[in-house]
C-alpha positions as a printed NumPy array, in Angstrom:
array([[ 28.303, -29.411,  44.329],
       [ 25.665, -31.39 ,  42.62 ],
       [ 24.051, -30.127,  39.412],
       [ 22.247, -31.393,  36.443],
       [ 21.946, -30.437,  32.755],
       [ 18.705, -29.711,  31.041],
       [ 18.991, -32.618,  28.6  ],
       [ 19.351, -35.094,  31.543],
       [ 16.555, -33.406,  33.529],
       [ 14.184, -33.998,  30.507],
       [ 15.255, -37.726,  30.117],
       [ 14.395, -38.442,  33.703],
       [ 11.126, -36.473,  33.665],
       [  9.94 , -38.757,  30.662],
       [ 10.754, -41.893,  32.543],
       [  8.726, -40.823,  35.704],
       [  5.407, -41.692,  33.837],
       [  3.881, -44.987,  34.664],
       [  6.522, -46.489,  37.164],
       [  4.88 , -48.686,  39.629],
       [  6.028, -47.893,  43.068],
       [  4.637, -50.056,  46.042],
       [  4.002, -47.939,  49.274],
       [  3.972, -50.343,  52.267],
       [  3.193, -48.987,  55.67 ],
       [  0.635, -46.947,  57.795],
       [ -2.157, -45.708,  55.677],
       [ -4.327, -42.951,  57.305],
       [ -7.162, -40.788,  56.624],
       [ -6.962, -36.864,  57.493],
       [-10.318, -35.468,  58.429],
       [-11.073, -31.655,  58.551],
       [-13.838, -29.684,  60.02 ],
       [-13.857, -26.024,  59.347],
       [-16.112, -23.611,  61.121],
       [-16.549, -20.852,  63.438],
       [-16.864, -20.144,  67.193],
       [-19.603, -17.862,  68.218],
       [-20.551, -19.196,  71.77 ],
       [-19.312, -21.3  ,  74.679],
       [-21.23 , -24.401,  75.405],
       [-23.655, -24.419,  78.293],
       [-22.761, -28.083,  79.03 ],
       [-19.108, -27.39 ,  79.76 ],
       [-16.619, -24.542,  79.406],
       [-15.592, -25.366,  75.825],
       [-16.198, -23.491,  72.645],
       [-18.995, -24.706,  70.205],
       [-17.643, -24.987,  66.759],
       [-20.39 , -24.466,  64.052],
       [-18.972, -26.473,  61.056],
       [-19.282, -24.779,  57.755],
       [-17.167, -27.49 ,  55.834],
       [-15.712, -30.935,  56.182],
       [-13.353, -32.607,  53.886],
       [-11.024, -35.712,  53.863],
       [ -7.368, -36.116,  52.662],
       [ -4.898, -38.971,  52.481],
       [ -2.434, -39.16 ,  55.5  ],
       [  0.611, -41.236,  56.352],
       [  1.654, -43.589,  53.722],
       [ -1.414, -42.765,  51.675],
       [ -0.061, -39.156,  51.268],
       [  3.077, -40.746,  49.833],
       [  1.027, -42.641,  47.383],
       [ -0.766, -39.438,  46.471],
       [  2.6  , -37.689,  45.869],
       [  3.552, -40.611,  43.479],
       [  0.32 , -39.945,  41.473],
       [  1.204, -36.319,  41.171],
       [  4.768, -37.143,  39.986],
       [  3.332, -39.297,  37.116],
       [  3.968, -42.752,  38.735],
       [  1.424, -45.435,  39.652],
       [  1.365, -46.175,  43.402],
       [  0.432, -49.532,  44.831],
       [ -0.6  , -48.952,  48.426],
       [ -0.042, -52.053,  50.712],
       [ -1.641, -51.573,  54.14 ],
       [ -4.553, -51.982,  56.539],
       [ -7.944, -50.399,  57.048],
       [-10.734, -51.369,  59.353],
       [-14.358, -52.296,  58.695],
       [-15.744, -48.76 ,  59.567],
       [-16.915, -45.624,  58.11 ],
       [-13.435, -44.188,  57.884],
       [-12.405, -47.187,  55.951],
       [-15.185, -46.616,  53.42 ],
       [-14.202, -42.961,  53.089],
       [-10.542, -44.022,  52.589],
       [-11.562, -46.499,  49.926],
       [-13.733, -43.793,  48.13 ],
       [-10.699, -41.512,  48.051],
       [ -8.475, -43.98 ,  46.464],
       [-11.245, -44.551,  43.775],
       [-11.398, -40.735,  43.158],
       [ -7.7  , -40.617,  42.751],
       [ -7.593, -43.64 ,  40.553],
       [ -5.529, -45.637,  43.017],
       [ -6.038, -49.374,  43.277],
       [ -7.358, -50.78 ,  46.568],
       [ -6.485, -54.231,  45.603],
       [ -3.389, -54.446,  47.874],
       [ -5.234, -53.364,  51.114],
       [ -6.29 , -55.703,  53.806],
       [ -9.299, -55.157,  55.912],
       [ -8.866, -55.918,  59.546],
       [-12.234, -56.026,  61.444],
       [-10.431, -55.886,  64.811],
       [ -8.757, -52.577,  64.073],
       [-10.019, -49.055,  63.334],
       [ -8.888, -47.297,  60.09 ],
       [ -6.281, -44.901,  61.455],
       [ -7.907, -41.396,  61.164],
       [ -6.674, -38.06 ,  62.368],
       [ -9.607, -35.601,  62.706],
       [ -8.782, -31.749,  62.998],
       [-11.232, -29.248,  64.076],
       [-10.424, -25.682,  62.991],
       [-12.12 , -22.375,  63.659],
       [-11.129, -18.986,  62.415],
       [ -8.054, -20.471,  60.859],
       [ -6.982, -21.871,  64.134],
       [ -6.434, -25.482,  65.204],
       [ -8.986, -26.033,  68.018],
       [ -8.72 , -29.783,  68.483],
       [ -7.361, -33.099,  67.077],
       [ -9.054, -36.47 ,  67.599],
       [ -6.916, -39.664,  66.831],
       [ -8.63 , -42.866,  66.189],
       [ -6.022, -45.772,  65.863],
       [ -4.541, -48.81 ,  67.098],
       [ -0.671, -48.86 ,  67.528],
       [ -0.507, -52.607,  68.281],
       [  1.186, -54.815,  65.84 ],
       [ -1.101, -56.297,  63.184],
       [ -1.702, -60.115,  63.613],
       [  0.19 , -62.788,  61.973],
       [ -2.743, -63.507,  59.804],
       [ -2.942, -60.019,  58.514],
       [  0.799, -59.934,  58.019],
       [  0.629, -63.147,  56.005],
       [ -2.263, -61.522,  53.818],
       [ -0.189, -58.4  ,  53.079],
       [  2.94 , -60.508,  52.269],
       [  1.082, -62.706,  49.965],
       [ -0.342, -59.696,  48.073],
       [  3.339, -58.302,  47.952],
       [  4.757, -61.573,  46.648],
       [  2.258, -61.838,  43.852],
       [  3.093, -58.24 ,  42.692],
       [  6.728, -58.151,  43.011],
       [  7.655, -58.931,  39.408],
       [  5.535, -55.819,  38.237],
       [  6.903, -53.367,  40.733],
       [  9.603, -50.808,  39.913],
       [ 10.322, -49.699,  43.382],
       [  9.306, -50.078,  46.986],
       [  8.775, -47.553,  49.811],
       [  8.528, -48.745,  53.422],
       [  6.789, -45.883,  55.215],
       [  6.584, -46.334,  58.81 ],
       [  4.74 , -44.248,  61.428],
       [  4.787, -46.728,  64.172],
       [  1.015, -47.622,  63.869],
       [  1.754, -51.387,  63.924],
       [  1.627, -52.345,  60.228],
       [  5.314, -52.633,  59.604],
       [  6.345, -55.302,  62.214],
       [ 10.089, -56.358,  62.464],
       [  9.103, -59.692,  60.862],
       [  7.204, -58.28 ,  57.985],
       [ 10.011, -55.771,  57.332],
       [ 12.623, -58.568,  57.252],
       [ 10.584, -60.622,  54.934],
       [  9.617, -57.762,  52.564],
       [ 13.344, -56.824,  52.305],
       [ 14.554, -60.355,  51.678],
       [ 12.047, -60.847,  48.728],
       [ 12.863, -57.428,  47.375],
       [ 16.499, -58.059,  47.45 ],
       [ 16.109, -61.512,  45.825],
       [ 14.292, -59.871,  42.996],
       [ 16.824, -56.88 ,  42.963],
       [ 14.24 , -54.313,  43.45 ],
       [ 14.896, -50.804,  44.709],
       [ 13.857, -50.29 ,  48.31 ],
       [ 13.689, -46.984,  49.997],
       [ 12.72 , -46.444,  53.848],
       [ 11.23 , -43.62 ,  55.674],
       [ 11.637, -44.867,  59.264],
       [ 10.189, -43.949,  62.77 ],
       [ 11.705, -44.885,  66.153],
       [ 10.571, -48.349,  67.07 ],
       [ 11.622, -50.459,  64.056],
       [ 14.571, -48.189,  63.17 ],
       [ 17.29 , -50.824,  63.077],
       [ 15.025, -53.442,  61.414],
       [ 15.52 , -51.986,  58.052],
       [ 18.833, -53.478,  57.082],
       [ 20.156, -54.06 ,  53.592],
       [ 18.04 , -51.493,  51.793],
       [ 18.768, -49.282,  48.871],
       [ 18.207, -45.928,  50.636],
       [ 17.391, -45.17 ,  54.278],
       [ 16.016, -41.758,  54.893],
       [ 15.697, -40.475,  58.41 ],
       [ 15.379, -36.913,  59.653],
       [ 17.641, -35.277,  62.048],
       [ 15.362, -35.884,  65.071],
       [ 14.908, -39.698,  64.189],
       [ 18.638, -40.005,  63.991],
       [ 19.299, -38.266,  67.246],
       [ 16.836, -40.432,  69.121],
       [ 18.192, -43.749,  68.067],
       [ 21.89 , -42.892,  67.965],
       [ 21.613, -41.087,  71.466],
       [ 23.545, -37.958,  70.151],
       [ 22.878, -34.472,  69.339],
       [ 23.253, -33.667,  65.558],
       [ 24.245, -29.94 ,  65.612],
       [ 27.576, -29.451,  63.885],
       [ 28.873, -30.466,  60.393],
       [ 31.034, -32.954,  62.152],
       [ 28.03 , -34.379,  63.896],
       [ 26.195, -34.882,  60.613],
       [ 29.106, -36.806,  59.252],
       [ 29.448, -38.867,  62.336],
       [ 25.645, -39.919,  62.26 ],
       [ 25.597, -40.619,  58.599],
       [ 28.597, -43.052,  58.767],
       [ 27.205, -44.695,  61.912],
       [ 23.906, -45.435,  60.186],
       [ 25.471, -46.783,  56.989],
       [ 27.411, -49.304,  59.029],
       [ 24.575, -50.185,  61.501],
       [ 22.139, -50.598,  58.552],
       [ 24.246, -51.958,  55.827],
       [ 22.411, -49.537,  53.589],
       [ 23.705, -48.738,  50.163],
       [ 22.94 , -45.116,  50.931],
       [ 21.802, -42.903,  53.699],
       [ 20.003, -39.591,  53.06 ],
       [ 19.804, -37.608,  56.314],
       [ 17.348, -34.752,  56.113],
       [ 18.415, -31.814,  58.276],
       [ 15.331, -29.274,  57.899],
       [ 16.754, -25.809,  57.305],
       [ 20.098, -27.396,  56.912],
       [ 19.216, -29.22 ,  53.774],
       [ 20.207, -32.772,  53.231],
       [ 23.245, -35.09 ,  53.465],
       [ 23.917, -38.042,  51.216],
       [ 26.145, -40.898,  52.338],
       [ 27.374, -43.768,  50.097],
       [ 29.77 , -46.559,  51.038],
       [ 33.35 , -45.806,  50.277],
       [ 32.686, -42.223,  49.005],
       [ 32.8  , -38.82 ,  50.468],
       [ 29.406, -37.462,  51.701],
       [ 27.574, -34.844,  49.606],
       [ 25.687, -31.899,  51.099],
       [ 22.856, -29.958,  49.606],
       [ 21.43 , -26.792,  51.133],
       [ 17.626, -26.323,  51.509],
       [ 15.938, -24.984,  48.453],
       [ 12.986, -23.523,  50.398],
       [ 13.168, -19.768,  49.966],
       [ 10.365, -19.026,  52.395],
       [  9.254, -21.773,  54.749],
       [  5.411, -21.705,  55.21 ],
       [  4.83 , -25.29 ,  56.438],
       [  7.126, -28.272,  56.698],
       [  4.166, -30.765,  57.073],
       [  4.351, -33.555,  54.626],
       [  7.912, -32.555,  53.439],
       [  9.317, -36.02 ,  54.269],
       [  6.633, -37.804,  52.412],
       [  7.668, -35.523,  49.288],
       [ 11.238, -36.368,  49.752],
       [ 10.834, -40.23 ,  49.8  ],
       [  8.228, -40.061,  46.895],
       [ 10.509, -38.025,  44.64 ],
       [ 13.644, -39.926,  45.623],
       [ 12.088, -43.223,  44.826],
       [ 10.621, -42.384,  41.527],
       [ 13.9  , -40.626,  40.32 ],
       [ 15.657, -43.552,  41.25 ],
       [ 13.447, -46.083,  39.654],
       [ 13.531, -43.81 ,  36.568],
       [ 17.402, -44.418,  36.399],
       [ 18.794, -41.562,  38.352],
       [ 21.863, -42.032,  40.494],
       [ 21.568, -41.199,  44.209],
       [ 22.877, -37.929,  43.881],
       [ 20.54 , -36.773,  40.844],
       [ 17.642, -38.267,  42.857],
       [ 18.619, -36.453,  46.077],
       [ 19.166, -33.257,  43.926],
       [ 15.384, -33.581,  42.617],
       [ 13.943, -34.559,  46.107],
       [ 15.757, -31.668,  47.805],
       [ 13.984, -29.236,  45.31 ],
       [ 10.699, -31.052,  45.718],
       [ 10.762, -30.559,  49.638],
       [ 11.738, -26.78 ,  49.09 ],
       [  8.6  , -26.433,  46.825],
       [  6.092, -27.875,  49.143],
       [  7.563, -26.069,  52.321],
       [  6.638, -22.85 ,  50.672],
       [  2.978, -23.892,  50.664],
       [  0.603, -23.881,  53.647],
       [ -0.853, -27.263,  54.54 ],
       [  0.045, -30.671,  53.418],
       [  0.475, -30.502,  49.571],
       [  1.851, -32.998,  47.073],
       [  4.562, -32.122,  44.567],
       [  3.37 , -31.64 ,  41.173],
       [  5.668, -33.045,  38.453],
       [  5.448, -30.077,  36.024],
       [  6.221, -27.577,  38.74 ],
       [  9.126, -29.494,  40.108],
       [ 11.04 , -29.763,  36.87 ],
       [ 10.084, -26.146,  35.796],
       [ 11.584, -24.931,  39.146],
       [ 14.588, -27.056,  38.641],
       [ 15.141, -26.132,  35.059],
       [ 14.937, -22.267,  35.901],
       [ 17.59 , -22.716,  38.439],
       [ 20.186, -24.652,  36.59 ]])
């Protein structure tokens, strides 16, 4: 059983402020059109959505950066946008959130990754994806790596946030990890299928149950399955720690040479699990950068995920709410 004392909790909260965390990966723009349907189009048998409102939110790795802001840290988003309208909107959102765009690379050959959702009467009618999932060019990789190398000494932690959209290539992953380890920097990873085993020698590797099942070719249903999967990942990736998220089953933490630790989910009433993984990796990384050990950081991340799962939609974790909830329950 993992627990924390209030004194320790307060010590960590103070250290969250101002930590510089690099978020490297697939930055996205989430676009929403809300409206109502009153008729069917005369052009085709499809509903006509009369738009009442439209707004834009951070998606993908950018949502991780936004979570970091809400936790009191300072994110440095490294990624690629296109020379298009969505890219301009994305840059405007960064400015509004007081997040630097200095670490972005504009690639005129690619679109800004954007997910457009059309909703009517509180129902999801259609989603339109504009993206390229091919690997970024060597030239763009070199530009990103140069920006990263120039910033490495000022960074307190690094999150590699992969959505298989082409930014984190095996070559770039290997180089980033080598540079980070040479400088003894904290590196956490939220992986996806394609580059899964490229993330060797990191501080924390955080897959979910489905991702682990897919790459290991096994079903993770029983407690024994969880243990077997976690141990396999530790060996295959040579990671210092593996944090396996299990949805309603909570999380399991693995460390070389130590017995695994389990934590039940803290969500009392699950409304929406969207974005919970982003919240976990954000909270985990900030806590570790603030001096928490892996179990303290996982403890806080587990609470953070429980809080956001109780809210509809993709919402960031708020630092005051997180620590208030944890303090009440310990």
